LOMARLUM-671482 format. One record per residue (C-alpha): residue in one letter; x, y, z. Coordinates in steps of 0.05 Angstrom, whole numbers, padded with zeros to 5 digits, always signed. Each point is the difference from the previous one (the first is absolute). Layout:
REM residues N
aXYZ;...
END
This chain:
REM residues 135
m-00790+01621+00187;t+00067-00015-00021;r+00010-00063-00034;a+00066-00035+00014;r+00036-00024-00061;r+00016-00073+00001;r+00065-00020-00029;p+00010-00067-00032;r+00039-00045+00044;a+00067-00022-00025;g+00030-00067+00014;f-00023-00074+00005;t-00062-00027+00032;i+00002-00058+00049;v-00034-00045-00054;s+00053+00015-00050;m+00054-00014+00050;l-00031-00067+00019;v-00005-00019-00074;a+00073+00018-00010;m+00023-00039+00061;i-00040-00062-00022;l+00031+00003-00069;l+00069+00009+00029;g-00012-00060+00047;v-00023-00045-00057;g+00060+00019-00041;m+00049-00014+00056;m-00032-00067+00014;a+00007-00019-00073;l+00073+00019+00003;a+00009-00039+00064;g-00033-00062-00031;a+00043+00004-00063;n+00063+00007+00041;a-00017-00061+00042;q-00015-00041-00063;t+00067+00022-00029;v+00038-00022+00061;t-00038-00068-00001;m+00015-00011-00072;q+00074+00020+00009;a+00008-00052+00057;l-00034-00054-00044;a+00047+00016-00058;q+00061-00005+00046;n-00024-00067+00028;r-00012-00026-00071;t+00069+00024-00022;s+00032-00035+00060;a-00038-00064-00017;i+00023+00001-00073;s+00071+00010+00025;l-00005-00058+00048;a-00030-00046-00053;r+00053+00018-00052;a+00058-00010+00049;y-00027-00068+00023;l-00015-00022-00072;e+00072+00015-00019;q+00025-00038+00061;v-00042-00060-00019;r+00026+00001-00072;t+00071-00008+00026;r-00017-00067+00034;d+00005-00069-00032;p-00061-00006-00042;w-00012-00073+00023;t-00004+00020+00073;i-00048+00059-00004;q-00065-00017+00036;s-00063+00039+00021;e+00004+00038+00065;s-00054+00019+00050;a-00012+00071+00022;v+00056+00038+00034;l-00010+00066+00036;l+00050+00053-00020;a+00020+00068+00024;s+00005+00055-00053;d+00073-00012-00012;g-00013-00075-00017;t+00025-00031+00065;p-00047-00054+00030;s-00037+00030+00059;a-00056-00029+00044;s-00034+00068-00001;g+00015+00016-00073;a-00052+00039-00041;f+00016-00038-00064;s-00013-00073-00015;r+00037-00040-00055;t-00017-00067-00030;l+00036-00041-00054;d-00041-00045-00047;v+00039-00047-00046;t-00037-00039-00054;v+00031-00049-00050;t-00028+00021-00066;r+00039-00048-00043;n+00054-00053+00011;n+00057+00049+00008;l-00037+00065+00009;i-00027+00029+00065;q-00043+00061+00012;i+00019+00041+00061;i-00051+00049+00031;v+00018+00047+00057;n-00059+00032+00035;v+00011+00057+00049;t-00060+00029+00039;y+00008+00069+00029;p-00039+00044+00051;r-00066+00025-00027;g+00012-00031-00068;a-00061-00027-00036;q+00040-00051-00040;p+00070-00028+00012;v+00059+00015-00044;k+00010-00060-00044;l+00063-00011-00041;t+00006-00061-00045;t+00060-00030-00038;s+00018-00065-00032;l+00063-00039+00014;f+00033-00054-00045;r+00027-00060+00037;g+00058-00025-00043;n+00008-00073-00018;g+00047-00037+00045;l+00034+00062+00029;s-00030-00012+00068;a-00026-00059+00039;a-00073-00016-00016;p-00048+00003+00059;
END
C-alpha cells in the first residue's frame, strides 16, 4: 500500500474570504457615512455664512436710515443674494426696541435652511436730540 502524501493547501478558505469581505464592507460603509456627514455639515456652514452676510448687510443698511423712522419689520423671504423672493430659502425680521429716551436696540434675525437657531445680530443706535423730527 502506498500512501499518498498530502500537501498542505495554500491560499484562503471561503470563511476567511467572507470575513475579509465583511470587514471591507463595514469599513466602506463607515467611510460613506462620514462623507455624507461632511457634505451635510459643509452645506449647513455655507447656509449659515450666507445668513450672517445677509444680516450684516441689512443691519448696515438700517443704520444709514434716520434713527427716528426705524421701525420693526415682519418676516421677509430672501434669496441667497439678499433680494426679496417669494420662494426664498432665508427669512429676515427686524425688531426695534426703545431702550431709553434716545437709544434704540436693533435686532436682525435671519433664519436659514436646516438651521437650528437663527442668526441674530444686535446693535444700539443713538437718536440725537432735535436732529430729526420726533415720531
